[in-house]
C-alpha positions in Angstrom: -52.7 -15.0 24.5 -49.7 -16.4 22.3 -49.8 -19.6 20.1 -47.1 -21.4 22.3 -46.0 -22.7 18.5 -45.2 -19.0 18.0 -43.3 -18.3 21.2 -40.9 -20.9 20.2 -39.9 -19.7 16.8 -39.5 -15.9 18.0 -36.9 -18.0 20.9 -35.5 -19.8 17.9 -35.1 -16.3 15.9 -33.3 -14.8 18.9 -30.7 -17.7 19.6 -29.8 -17.9 15.9 -29.1 -14.1 16.0 -27.0 -14.4 18.9 -25.2 -17.2 17.9 -23.9 -15.4 14.7 -23.5 -12.5 16.5 -21.1 -14.7 18.7 -19.6 -16.5 16.0 -19.1 -13.7 14.0 -15.3 -13.6 12.9 -13.0 -10.5 13.4 -11.9 -8.3 10.8 -8.6 -9.0 9.7 -6.5 -4.8 9.7 -3.1 -5.3 8.2 -0.4 -3.1 6.3 2.6 -4.1 4.4 6.0 -5.2 6.9 8.0 -2.5 6.5 8.6 -2.0 10.2 9.2 -4.5 13.0 6.8 -5.9 15.0 6.5 -3.8 17.6 6.4 -0.9 15.6 3.6 -2.4 13.6 1.4 -2.6 16.7 2.9 0.6 17.9 1.6 2.0 14.6 -1.6 0.4 14.1 -2.8 -1.1 17.0 -4.5 1.6 18.2 -6.5 2.2 14.5 -7.3 -1.6 15.3 -8.7 -0.6 18.8 -11.0 2.3 16.9 -12.2 0.7 14.2 -13.7 -2.2 16.4 -15.4 0.5 18.6 -16.5 2.5 15.0 -17.7 -0.9 13.5 -19.2 -2.6 16.6 -17.3 -6.1 15.4 -13.5 -6.9 16.4 -10.7 -5.6 14.9 -7.5 -7.0 15.0 -4.6 -6.0 13.9 -2.2 -9.0 12.1 1.4 -8.0 11.2 2.8 -10.1 8.1 5.8 -11.8 8.9 7.5 -10.7 5.8 6.7 -9.6 1.9 6.3 -13.1 0.5 3.7 -13.8 3.5 2.1 -10.5 3.1 1.4 -11.3 -0.7 0.1 -15.0 -0.4 -2.2 -13.8 2.6 -3.7 -10.7 0.3 -3.9 -13.5 -2.8 -6.1 -15.7 -0.8 -8.2 -12.6 1.1 -7.5 -13.0 4.2 -7.0 -9.1 5.1 -10.5 -7.0 5.5 -9.1 -3.2 6.1 -5.6 -2.6 4.3 -3.5 0.4 4.1 -1.0 -0.2 1.4 0.1 1.7 -2.0 -2.3 1.9 -5.3 -0.9 -1.2 -7.5 -2.2 -3.4 -4.5 -5.2 -1.7 -3.8 -6.1 -2.2 -7.5 -5.2 -5.8 -7.5 -7.6 -6.2 -4.7 -10.5 -4.1 -6.6 -9.9 -6.4 -9.7 -9.7 -9.6 -8.1 -11.4 -9.8 -4.6 -13.8 -7.1 -5.0 -12.2 -4.7 -2.6 -13.8 -1.3 -2.0 -11.0 2.2 -2.1 -12.6 3.9 0.8 -9.7 7.1 1.8 -6.0 7.9 0.7 -3.3 10.1 1.5 -3.4 13.5 0.2 -1.2 14.0 -3.0 0.6 11.6 -5.5 3.4 9.1 -6.0 6.0 9.6 -8.5 9.5 8.1 -9.2 12.6 9.1 -11.0 14.9 6.6 -12.5 18.3 8.7 -12.6 21.8 7.9 -14.1 25.0 10.1 -13.6 25.4 13.3 -15.2 28.4 12.6 -16.9 27.7 8.8 -17.5 27.3 9.7 -21.7 26.4 5.6 -22.3 23.4 6.5 -20.4 21.2 9.1 -21.8 17.8 7.2 -22.3 16.0 3.8 -20.6 16.9 2.0 -23.7 20.5 2.0 -23.0 20.1 0.5 -19.3 18.8 -2.8 -20.7 20.9 -5.5 -19.4 22.7 -3.5 -16.7 22.2 -2.6 -12.7 19.5 -0.5 -11.4 19.5 0.2 -7.4 16.1 0.2 -6.1 13.9 -1.0 -3.1 13.3 -4.3 -3.6 9.7 -4.9 -5.9 7.0 -5.4 -5.0 8.0 -1.7 -4.1 5.7 0.8 -6.3 9.3 2.9 -7.1 10.7 -0.3 -8.6 7.3 -1.6 -10.5 7.2 2.1 -11.8 10.2 1.8 -13.6 10.0 -1.5 -14.7 6.6 -0.5 -16.7 9.0 1.4 -18.9 10.5 -1.8 -20.4 7.4 -3.2 -21.8 9.6 -6.4 -23.3 10.4 -8.6 -20.7 13.6 -9.5 -22.0 14.7 -6.2 -22.6 15.1 -4.8 -19.2 17.7 -4.0 -17.0 19.0 -5.9 -14.1 16.9 -4.8 -10.7 19.5 -4.5 -7.8 17.2 -5.0 -4.8 18.0 -2.9 -1.4 17.1 -2.8 1.7 16.4 0.0 3.9 14.5 2.6 2.0 15.7 5.7 -0.2 18.4 6.6 1.6 20.1 2.9 1.7 19.4 3.1 -2.3 21.6 6.7 -2.7 24.6 5.0 -1.2 24.2 1.5 -3.2 24.3 4.1 -6.1 27.1 6.2 -4.7 28.8 3.2 -4.0 29.1 2.2 -7.7 26.6 -0.8 -7.1 24.7 0.5 -10.0 24.7 2.6 -13.7 21.3 4.2 -12.1 18.8 4.3 -9.2 14.9 5.4 -8.3 14.0 7.3 -6.5 10.6 8.8 -5.2 10.3 12.4 -6.6 9.6 14.1 -3.5 12.5 12.1 -1.7 14.6 13.4 -4.7 13.4 16.8 -4.7 13.8 17.4 -0.4 15.7 14.9 1.2 18.2 13.7 -1.4 21.7 15.4 -0.9 22.6 18.1 -2.7 26.0 16.8 -3.6 24.2 13.8 -5.1 21.9 15.2 -7.0 24.4 17.8 -8.7 26.0 14.4 -9.9 23.1 12.9 -11.7 20.7 13.4 -14.4 16.6 12.6 -14.7 15.9 9.4 -18.0 12.6 8.8 -16.7 10.0 10.4 -14.7 7.1 7.5 -14.2 3.3 8.3 -14.5 1.6 9.8 -11.4 -0.4 7.8 -9.3 -2.8 7.9 -6.2 -1.5 7.9 -3.0 -1.5 5.0 -0.5 -5.2 4.4 0.6 -7.6 2.1 3.1 -9.6 -0.6 1.1 -12.0 -2.6 2.7 -12.8 -6.3 2.1 -16.5 -7.2 1.0 -17.2 -8.6 4.0 -17.5 -5.4 5.7 -20.9 -3.8 5.4 -21.9 -0.5 3.2 -22.3 0.8 6.1 -19.4 -0.1 7.7 -17.6 1.7 4.9 -19.2 4.8 5.0 -18.3 4.7 8.8 -14.6 4.5 8.3 -14.6 7.4 5.3 -16.3 9.8 8.0 -14.2 8.9 10.7 -10.7 9.4 8.7 -11.7 12.4 7.0 -14.2 14.2 9.4 -14.0 12.5 13.0 -11.9 10.8 15.9 -10.1 8.4 12.9 -8.1 11.7 11.9 -6.2 11.7 15.8 -6.3 8.4 15.8 -4.3 7.5 12.5 -1.9 10.6 13.6 1.4 8.3 13.4 0.5 6.8 9.9 0.2 10.5 8.8 3.3 11.6 10.1 5.2 8.5 8.9 3.7 8.0 5.4 1.8 11.6 4.9 4.3 14.2 4.5 2.5 17.7 5.8 -1.1 15.8 5.5 -3.3 16.7 8.2 -5.9 13.4 7.4 -7.3 11.3 5.0 -9.1 12.3 1.9 -11.8 10.5 0.3 -11.1 8.1 -2.5 -12.5 7.8 -5.6 -13.0 3.7 -7.2 -11.8 5.5 -11.0 -8.8 6.6 -10.2 -7.4 3.3 -9.0 -8.3 1.2 -11.4 -6.0 -0.5 -13.8 -2.8 -0.1 -11.2 -2.6 -3.8 -10.8 -1.5 -4.1 -14.3 2.0 -3.2 -12.8 2.1 -6.4 -10.5 0.6 -9.0 -13.0 2.7 -10.2 -16.2 5.7 -8.9 -14.8 8.6 -11.1 -14.2 9.6 -9.3 -10.5 7.0 -8.7 -8.0 3.9 -11.2 -8.1 
């Protein structure tokens, strides 16, 4: 016969485990507020549902109200699974203990261009104190160019443009700025040929790893491994199809990321006037 005190101990352990499971907090999936909330839910909602089933723990998608809200919540470690750029991933790795799991194929690079016939602007130093059109920091494109100006008092003036690279092109052509920042792929494949003929490249940023997904310390190693396997070989490929179409070009699936390739890019955010 089993002693009564042993039965009570076993029951206590069972109830404790059940209580802990019931009290387990939802995991938060998020990404930068690059689209309206409805579009964000359509893009990331199915991924949250898939991750909930995959990880055995509820995952909810939270759409940040704006960039300031996104940055504030990130700095306060409110997010568990995040899809964004290499500078943010690197920052979370350095300060919050995140692990980078998967990434989009390819590299991210940016061009700083000025008028082909503008003989006053031949190199980066010629733009100190002059306006550059680019997507507002902390967007990686503009931060990558600011990195070419290590002295904070000798930098160009960033004219933040909303609406993506096409809006930057429009603002530059209207004469708002003396130079502009474009993603290299956009410059080569989508910039109007007539615009390319009018400009010269005066700076090329160092290539960076592509956007990816990182996970917080609140996920177990097994849960992180499941995400890598699913998004590179399993059902996560299909559920992330919308994300791949929007941000991955012709990519068919995510690739496994390595820690080393994301180290140090947090410096694009830290210690600069803009962005952080």
